C-alpha positions in Angstrom: 122.5 65.0 372.9 124.6 62.0 373.8 127.0 60.4 371.4 125.6 57.5 369.3 127.0 55.0 366.8 124.3 56.4 364.4 126.2 59.7 364.2 129.7 58.2 363.5 130.5 59.6 360.0 132.3 57.5 357.5 134.4 60.6 356.9 136.0 60.1 360.3 138.4 57.7 358.5 140.0 61.0 357.3 141.8 60.7 360.7 143.5 57.6 359.4 144.6 59.4 356.3 146.0 62.4 358.3 147.9 60.2 360.7 149.3 57.8 358.1 150.1 60.6 355.7 152.2 62.4 358.4 154.2 59.2 358.9 154.8 58.7 355.2 155.8 62.4 354.9 158.2 62.0 357.7 159.8 59.0 356.0 160.1 61.0 352.8 161.6 63.9 354.6 164.2 61.8 356.5 167.0 62.3 353.8 166.7 66.1 353.9 165.3 66.9 357.4 167.0 65.7 360.6 164.3 63.6 362.3 164.4 61.0 365.1 163.8 57.5 363.6 160.7 57.1 365.8 158.9 60.1 364.4 157.3 58.6 361.3 156.8 55.2 363.0 154.8 56.8 365.8 152.3 58.3 363.4 152.1 55.1 361.4 151.3 53.2 364.6 148.7 55.7 365.6 147.1 55.5 362.1 146.9 51.7 362.4 145.4 52.0 365.9 142.8 54.6 364.6 142.0 52.4 361.6 141.3 49.4 363.9 139.2 51.4 366.3 137.2 53.2 363.7 136.7 50.1 361.6 135.3 48.2 364.6 133.1 51.2 365.4 131.8 51.5 361.9 131.0 47.8 361.6 128.9 48.2 364.7 127.1 51.1 363.0 126.5 49.0 359.9 125.0 46.2 362.1 122.9 48.5 364.3 122.1 51.5 362.1 122.1 50.2 358.6 119.7 52.8 357.4 122.1 55.6 358.4 124.9 53.9 356.5 122.7 53.7 353.4 121.9 57.4 353.8 125.6 58.2 353.7 126.1 56.1 350.6 123.1 57.7 348.9 123.9 61.3 349.7 125.6 62.9 346.7 127.3 65.5 349.0 128.8 62.9 351.3 129.6 59.9 349.0 133.1 61.3 348.4 134.0 61.1 352.0 133.2 57.4 352.1 136.4 56.8 350.2 138.4 58.0 353.2 138.2 54.3 354.4 139.9 52.6 351.4 142.4 55.4 351.0 143.2 55.2 354.7 143.6 51.4 354.4 146.2 51.7 351.5 148.1 54.5 353.4 148.4 52.3 356.4 149.4 49.4 354.1 152.3 51.6 352.9 153.2 52.4 356.5 153.3 48.9 357.8 154.8 47.3 354.8 158.4 47.4 356.1 157.2 45.7 359.3 154.7 43.1 358.0 154.3 42.5 354.2 151.4 40.1 354.8 149.4 42.6 356.7 150.2 45.3 354.2 149.0 43.0 351.3 145.7 42.4 353.1 145.1 46.1 353.7 146.1 46.9 350.1 143.7 44.5 348.5 140.8 45.5 350.8 141.5 49.1 350.1 141.8 48.7 346.3 138.7 46.6 346.0 136.6 48.9 348.2 137.9 51.9 346.3 137.0 50.5 342.9 133.5 49.7 344.3 133.0 53.2 345.7 134.2 54.8 342.5 131.7 52.7 340.5 129.0 53.7 342.8 129.9 57.4 342.7 129.9 57.3 338.9 126.5 55.6 339.1 125.2 58.5 341.2 126.6 61.0 338.7 124.8 59.2 335.8 121.5 58.5 337.6 121.0 61.8 339.3 121.2 65.5 338.4 124.1 66.5 340.6 124.0 70.2 341.4 126.7 72.6 342.6 125.4 72.2 346.2 126.6 68.6 346.1 130.1 69.3 344.9 132.8 69.5 347.5 136.3 68.3 348.2 135.1 64.9 349.1 134.6 64.1 345.4 138.4 64.4 345.0 138.8 61.5 347.6 136.6 59.1 345.7 137.3 60.0 342.1 141.0 61.1 342.4 142.0 58.9 345.4 143.8 56.5 343.1 146.8 58.8 343.1 147.7 57.4 346.5 147.9 53.8 345.3 151.6 53.8 344.4 152.6 54.4 348.0 151.8 50.8 348.9 151.4 49.3 345.4 155.1 49.8 344.4 156.8 48.2 347.5 154.2 45.4 347.4 155.0 44.7 343.7 151.6 45.8 342.3 153.1 48.3 339.9 150.7 47.8 337.0 147.5 48.1 339.0 148.9 51.0 341.0 149.9 52.8 337.8 146.6 52.2 336.2 144.6 53.6 339.2 147.1 56.5 339.4 146.7 57.4 335.7 142.9 57.3 335.7 142.7 59.5 338.9 145.4 61.9 337.6 143.3 62.3 334.4 140.1 63.0 336.4 141.8 65.4 338.7 141.6 68.6 336.6 137.9 68.0 335.9 137.0 67.4 339.5 139.1 70.3 340.7 137.5 72.5 338.1 134.1 71.6 339.3 135.0 72.4 342.9 136.6 75.8 341.9 133.4 76.6 339.9 131.2 75.8 342.9 133.4 78.0 345.0 133.0 80.8 342.5 129.4 80.5 341.3 127.7 78.1 343.6 126.4 78.3 347.2 129.0 78.7 349.9 130.0 75.5 351.7 128.5 75.1 355.1 131.0 76.1 357.7 131.3 72.6 359.0 132.5 71.4 355.6 134.8 74.3 354.8 138.0 72.5 355.8 137.4 70.1 352.8 138.6 72.9 350.5 142.1 71.9 351.5 141.7 68.6 349.7 142.5 70.7 346.5 146.1 70.6 347.6 146.3 66.8 347.3 146.2 66.2 343.5 149.1 68.5 342.5 151.3 67.2 345.4 150.7 63.5 345.0 150.7 63.5 341.2 154.1 65.0 341.6 155.3 62.6 344.3 153.9 59.3 343.0 154.4 60.3 339.3 158.1 60.6 340.1 158.0 57.2 341.9 156.4 55.5 338.9 158.4 57.3 336.2 161.6 58.8 337.8 162.8 61.9 336.1 159.7 62.6 334.1 160.0 66.2 332.9 157.6 68.9 334.2 156.2 67.1 337.3 157.9 69.5 339.7 155.8 72.3 338.2 152.9 70.8 340.2 154.7 71.4 343.4 155.1 75.1 342.4 151.4 75.1 341.7 150.6 73.7 345.1 152.6 76.4 347.0 150.5 79.4 346.0 147.4 77.3 346.2 148.2 76.5 349.9 148.7 80.2 350.6 145.4 81.0 349.0 143.6 78.3 351.0 145.1 79.6 354.3 144.0 83.1 353.5 140.5 81.8 352.8 140.5 79.8 356.1 141.8 82.7 358.2 138.6 82.5 360.4 138.8 78.7 360.8 138.5 79.0 364.6 134.9 80.0 364.2 134.0 76.9 362.2 132.2 74.1 364.2 134.6 71.3 365.0 133.9 67.8 363.5 135.3 65.1 361.3 135.8 67.4 358.3 138.6 69.1 360.3 140.7 66.1 359.4 140.6 67.5 355.9 143.2 70.0 357.0 145.7 67.3 357.8 146.3 64.9 354.9 146.6 67.7 352.3 149.3 69.4 354.5 151.0 65.9 354.8 150.9 65.7 351.0 152.4 69.2 350.6 155.2 68.3 353.1 155.9 65.1 351.2 156.1 67.0 347.9 158.4 69.5 349.5 160.6 66.7 350.8 160.9 65.2 347.3 161.8 68.5 345.7 164.4 69.2 348.4 165.9 65.7 347.9 166.4 66.5 344.2 167.5 70.1 345.0 169.6 69.9 348.2 171.0 73.4 347.9 169.2 76.6 348.5 166.1 77.1 350.6 164.3 73.9 349.7 165.4 71.7 352.6 164.4 74.5 355.0 161.1 74.8 353.3 160.5 71.1 353.5 161.3 71.2 357.2 158.9 74.1 357.8 156.1 72.4 355.9 156.6 69.1 357.8 156.4 71.1 361.0 153.2 72.8 359.8 151.7 69.4 358.9 152.7 68.0 362.3 151.1 71.0 364.1 147.9 70.5 362.1 147.7 66.8 363.0 148.5 67.3 366.6 145.9 70.1 366.9 143.1 68.2 365.2 143.9 65.0 367.1 143.8 66.8 370.4 140.5 68.4 369.6 139.1 65.1 368.4 140.0 63.3 371.6 138.7 66.2 373.7 135.4 66.2 371.8 135.2 62.4 372.3 135.8 62.7 376.0 133.2 65.5 376.3 130.6 63.4 374.5 129.9 65.6 371.6 132.1 64.2 368.8 129.4 61.7 367.6 126.3 63.6 368.7 123.6 64.8 366.4 124.5 68.2 364.9 
């Protein structure tokens, strides 16, 4: 079947998260990993380009296929992935802030307001409906715990109080949402193969609570333990995903990218505080892994788009 605007998933904004996250991880790694200055800026530029293209595409979908958009917003299993748009906006805001503070401010406020609206709607779905294990997946972390990304742009844009508030609420929610996802993985039905990459989103809370918690409250004791929690979790997820090449390719594959960006950023922060020993080398290795994941998924996305099956009915 030919590609159609109707089949453009809102979760495709995960591409913006993956691209921008790699750029921000590259900036964070610069003090401990020798990188060309263009490396992080390239990925930030690609993220801004992807956001522009996808936003224009999705606006057309809203205008021409409003019923399909309403279906996404009403689907308890997909609502979490809708938050990839505001999270992507705030990440791009953090990326472009050194170049254009005004553009960054606009993206920040659009992202924050949309994020708050989606969180309110997601909580409404939880209260109105009986949400079963079949509806629980990594996307719920994006919408309910996505506030942990807000300090990336909020701090340089001088919105510390709001960024800290959204961070704290999301950090508080993180163990409950992660617990629900782990329970679904243990006792519930298996995720459809197309959604299995979303399990990697479990890496994001420990990594970014460490990174942005340190940015908000430098030297806060115990935060680095979250990094050491993320490392074995990453190994476990890779073991569980060892047959990933058999999974059907689609927008959820971008869920591999931002979590690995977050892990690389956490490794860079720890290496900055511990410049001796294996930590800088580990940070370099994890940044290389994140880059490889982004390049692979980006190449497959462009290939699927050219072949005409990226936005075709599944």
